[in-house]
C-alpha positions as CSV (number, residue, x, y, z in Angstrom):
1,M,-76.8,81.1,-18.7
2,S,-77.5,84.9,-19.1
3,D,-79.4,86.6,-16.5
4,G,-81.8,88.4,-18.2
5,G,-83.9,85.3,-18.9
6,Q,-85.1,83.6,-22.0
7,L,-88.5,82.3,-23.2
8,I,-89.5,79.4,-25.3
9,V,-93.3,80.6,-26.7
10,F,-95.5,78.4,-27.9
11,S,-98.4,79.8,-30.7
12,T,-100.0,77.5,-33.6
13,V,-101.8,78.9,-36.5
14,D,-103.6,77.6,-39.4
15,G,-101.4,76.9,-41.8
16,P,-97.8,77.5,-43.3
17,Q,-98.5,80.9,-44.9
18,A,-99.1,82.4,-41.9
19,A,-96.7,80.5,-39.9
20,R,-94.0,82.3,-42.2
21,R,-95.6,85.6,-42.2
22,L,-95.5,85.2,-37.9
23,A,-91.9,84.2,-37.8
24,D,-91.0,86.5,-40.7
25,G,-92.1,89.8,-38.7
26,V,-90.8,88.3,-35.0
27,V,-87.3,88.0,-36.2
28,G,-87.0,90.2,-38.6
29,A,-88.3,93.2,-35.8
30,G,-86.2,91.3,-33.2
31,L,-88.5,90.4,-31.2
32,A,-87.3,86.9,-31.5
33,A,-84.0,85.4,-32.1
34,C,-85.3,82.2,-33.8
35,V,-88.8,80.5,-34.8
36,N,-89.5,76.9,-35.7
37,I,-91.9,76.0,-37.9
38,L,-93.8,72.6,-37.0
39,P,-96.0,71.7,-39.5
40,A,-99.3,69.3,-38.8
41,V,-99.9,69.2,-35.6
42,T,-103.4,68.6,-34.3
43,S,-104.9,69.9,-32.1
44,V,-107.9,69.4,-29.7
45,F,-109.5,72.0,-28.3
46,R,-113.3,73.3,-26.8
47,W,-114.9,76.8,-28.7
48,E,-118.3,77.9,-28.8
49,S,-119.2,75.5,-31.9
50,G,-118.5,72.9,-32.5
51,A,-120.1,68.6,-32.8
52,D,-123.8,68.3,-32.6
53,D,-123.2,65.4,-30.1
54,P,-124.2,67.3,-26.9
55,G,-121.4,65.5,-25.0
56,Q,-119.1,66.8,-27.0
57,A,-120.7,70.4,-27.5
58,G,-117.6,72.7,-28.5
59,V,-115.1,69.8,-28.9
60,Q,-113.0,70.0,-32.2
61,A,-110.2,69.0,-33.7
62,E,-108.2,70.7,-36.4
63,T,-104.7,70.5,-37.6
64,E,-102.9,73.3,-37.5
65,V,-98.8,75.0,-37.7
66,M,-97.0,74.9,-34.1
67,L,-94.4,78.3,-33.8
68,L,-91.8,77.4,-31.2
69,I,-90.5,81.0,-30.9
70,K,-87.4,81.8,-28.6
71,T,-87.5,84.9,-27.5
72,S,-86.0,87.0,-24.1
73,A,-88.3,87.9,-20.9
74,A,-87.3,91.6,-22.4
75,A,-88.6,91.1,-25.8
76,Y,-91.7,89.1,-24.8
77,P,-94.0,92.2,-24.3
78,A,-93.8,93.4,-27.4
79,L,-93.4,89.9,-28.9
80,E,-96.8,89.2,-27.4
81,R,-98.0,92.7,-28.4
82,H,-97.3,91.4,-31.9
83,L,-99.0,88.1,-32.1
84,Q,-102.0,89.7,-31.0
85,A,-102.0,92.2,-33.6
86,E,-101.0,90.0,-36.6
87,H,-102.5,86.6,-35.3
88,P,-105.0,85.1,-37.6
89,Y,-107.4,84.0,-34.7
90,E,-109.4,85.5,-32.7
91,L,-108.2,84.1,-29.8
92,P,-104.7,83.0,-30.5
93,E,-102.6,80.8,-28.0
94,I,-99.6,82.8,-26.8
95,V,-97.9,81.1,-24.1
96,A,-94.6,81.5,-22.9
97,V,-92.5,79.0,-20.8
98,P,-89.2,79.9,-19.1
99,L,-86.4,78.7,-20.4
100,T,-84.2,77.6,-16.5
101,R,-81.0,75.6,-18.6
102,G,-79.9,75.7,-22.0
103,L,-76.4,76.4,-23.3
104,P,-75.0,78.9,-21.9
105,A,-73.3,80.6,-25.3
106,F,-77.4,79.5,-26.4
107,L,-79.1,81.8,-24.5
108,Q,-76.1,84.4,-24.3
109,W,-77.2,84.5,-28.3
110,I,-80.9,84.7,-27.8
111,D,-80.2,87.8,-25.9
112,G,-78.5,89.4,-28.2
113,S,-80.6,88.8,-31.0
114,T,-83.5,90.4,-29.2
115,T,-84.1,93.8,-29.1
116,P,-85.9,95.0,-25.0
117,S,-89.4,95.6,-25.5
118,S,-90.2,99.9,-25.1
């Protein structure tokens, strides 16, 4: 592994066009080495509005597209800012998980393919 630290960032969007737009933007800007786009995940969540049943108030289920974004810890702050600015949701899911193990050459590729945040 390299010393910089690598992350997988999870984010969901409302469809394949938004997913591709975000993926192209973050990879093109050097904020991510790779983005996997996983279609048709079902998300069940609580939000301000929802079912009319008081016992289920605010519980919703939506079909979304999941982005798995591979980035470096150094590039994460700029990636987060970019996602917040370009994301179609009022409150986007942006969750980063550190990679603690992986093929050293792959982890080095992530670091080499991303630009540290300024």
